C-alpha positions in Angstrom: 28.5 18.9 -33.6 31.1 18.0 -36.3 33.5 20.9 -36.8 33.5 20.4 -40.6 31.4 18.2 -42.7 33.6 16.7 -45.4 31.7 13.5 -46.4 28.2 12.7 -47.4 28.0 10.1 -44.6 29.0 12.6 -42.0 26.3 14.9 -43.3 23.7 12.1 -43.1 24.8 11.0 -39.6 24.6 14.6 -38.4 21.3 15.1 -40.0 19.9 11.9 -38.4 21.3 13.1 -35.0 19.5 16.4 -35.5 16.3 14.6 -36.4 16.6 12.4 -33.2 17.2 15.5 -31.1 14.1 17.3 -32.4 12.0 14.1 -32.0 13.2 13.8 -28.4 12.2 17.4 -27.7 8.8 16.8 -29.2 8.4 13.6 -27.1 9.5 15.5 -24.0 6.8 18.1 -24.7 4.1 15.5 -25.2 5.1 13.7 -22.0 5.2 17.0 -20.0 1.8 18.0 -21.4 0.2 14.7 -20.5 1.7 14.5 -17.1 0.7 18.0 -16.1 -2.8 17.6 -17.5 -3.3 14.5 -15.4 -2.1 16.2 -12.3 -4.3 19.2 -12.8 -7.3 17.0 -13.7 -6.9 15.1 -10.4 -6.5 18.4 -8.4 -9.6 19.9 -10.0 -11.6 17.0 -8.5 -9.8 16.7 -5.1 -9.6 20.4 -4.3 -13.3 21.1 -4.5 -14.1 17.8 -2.8 -11.9 18.8 0.1 -13.6 22.2 0.4 -17.0 20.4 0.3 -15.8 18.3 3.2 -15.1 21.5 5.2 -18.6 22.7 4.4 -20.0 19.4 5.8 -17.8 19.6 8.9 -19.0 23.1 9.7 -22.7 22.2 9.2 -22.3 20.0 12.4 -20.1 22.4 14.4 -19.5 26.1 13.8 -15.9 25.8 14.9 -13.1 23.2 15.3 -10.3 21.6 13.3 -11.6 19.7 10.3 -8.1 18.3 9.6 -9.0 14.8 10.8 -12.3 14.6 9.0 -10.9 16.3 5.9 -7.2 15.4 5.6 -5.1 17.9 3.6 -4.2 17.2 0.0 -0.7 16.2 -0.7 0.1 18.1 -3.9 2.0 16.0 -6.4 5.4 17.3 -7.3 5.8 18.3 -10.9 9.3 18.7 -12.1 8.8 20.8 -15.2 11.4 22.4 -17.3 13.3 25.2 -15.7 13.2 27.0 -19.1 9.4 27.5 -19.0 7.5 29.5 -16.4 3.8 29.7 -15.6 3.4 27.3 -12.6 2.8 28.6 -9.1 4.2 27.1 -5.9 2.5 23.8 -5.2 0.7 24.3 -8.5 -1.5 27.0 -7.0 -3.4 24.7 -4.7 -4.9 26.9 -1.9 -3.1 26.8 1.4 -6.3 26.0 3.2 -6.5 22.7 1.2 -3.0 21.5 0.8 -0.6 19.8 3.2 1.9 22.4 4.3 4.9 21.6 6.6 4.1 22.5 10.1 1.7 25.3 9.4 -2.0 24.6 9.4 -4.1 27.0 7.3 -7.3 24.9 7.7 -10.3 27.1 8.5 -11.2 26.7 12.2 -14.5 28.5 12.2 -17.4 28.5 9.8 -17.1 32.2 9.1 -13.5 31.6 7.9 -14.7 29.4 5.1 -15.2 32.3 2.7 -11.5 32.8 2.4 -10.9 29.2 1.5 -13.8 29.2 -0.9 -12.4 32.3 -2.7 -9.1 30.5 -3.1 -10.7 27.3 -4.3 -12.9 29.3 -6.8 -9.8 31.0 -8.1 -8.0 27.7 -8.5 -10.9 26.0 -10.3 -11.5 29.1 -12.5 -14.9 29.7 -11.1 -13.9 32.9 -9.2 -11.8 36.0 -9.4 -8.2 35.6 -10.3 -7.4 38.6 -8.3 -7.5 36.7 -5.0 -3.9 36.8 -3.8 -2.9 37.0 -7.5 -3.6 33.3 -7.9 -4.0 31.8 -11.3 -6.5 29.0 -12.1 -5.3 25.5 -12.7 -6.2 25.9 -16.4 -4.5 29.2 -16.7 -1.3 27.8 -15.2 -1.4 24.8 -17.5 -2.0 26.9 -20.6 0.8 29.4 -19.7 3.3 26.7 -18.8 2.6 24.5 -21.9 2.8 27.5 -24.2 6.1 28.6 -22.6 7.5 25.1 -22.8 6.6 24.8 -26.4 8.3 28.1 -27.2 11.5 27.2 -25.2 11.8 23.8 -26.9 11.1 25.3 -30.4 13.9 27.8 -29.7 16.3 25.0 -28.8 15.4 23.1 -32.0 15.8 26.2 -34.1 19.2 27.0 -32.7 20.5 23.5 -33.4 19.0 23.5 -36.9 20.6 26.9 -37.6 24.0 25.7 -36.4 23.7 22.5 -38.5 22.7 24.5 -41.6 25.6 26.8 -41.0 28.1 23.9 -40.8 26.5 22.2 -43.8 27.1 25.4 -45.8 30.7 25.1 -45.0 31.0 28.1 -42.7 33.8 28.1 -40.1 32.1 30.2 -37.4 28.6 29.1 -36.4 27.2 30.7 -33.3 
């Protein structure tokens, strides 16, 4: 920022830069909101579908590895702002459903399905959140978006405060 505003044109240029900055923050928020919503909307379809595939697999056989019949979900990477919290590891997709390195948490027996079902219900918001402390997709989305909005608003307010301080002719603006 300009150390001292002496001329009207400097003031107008700085004010326009400030307006561009706050517009960019708003655009970043809208893009983040849309992208994350799209990802969660897709997961809220694919996660239950994957669990239903397990159910169908175990109707035929009471044990086995359903990984070939029901391939694991590759959770999309979402690179959100580091300034906002609220998203769980792998967006909270249950381990029994998602693709995980070398470990395989796919149920191997029909009587193991209840654990996976509980995780899926927690993720979709149809079950208890208390299962392993998991948050629903909607809960994660709401928390992250609220925290992101707050963080971006704080950034904008800080820059506006510093601009106003300089515009008033103050020498020290923190």
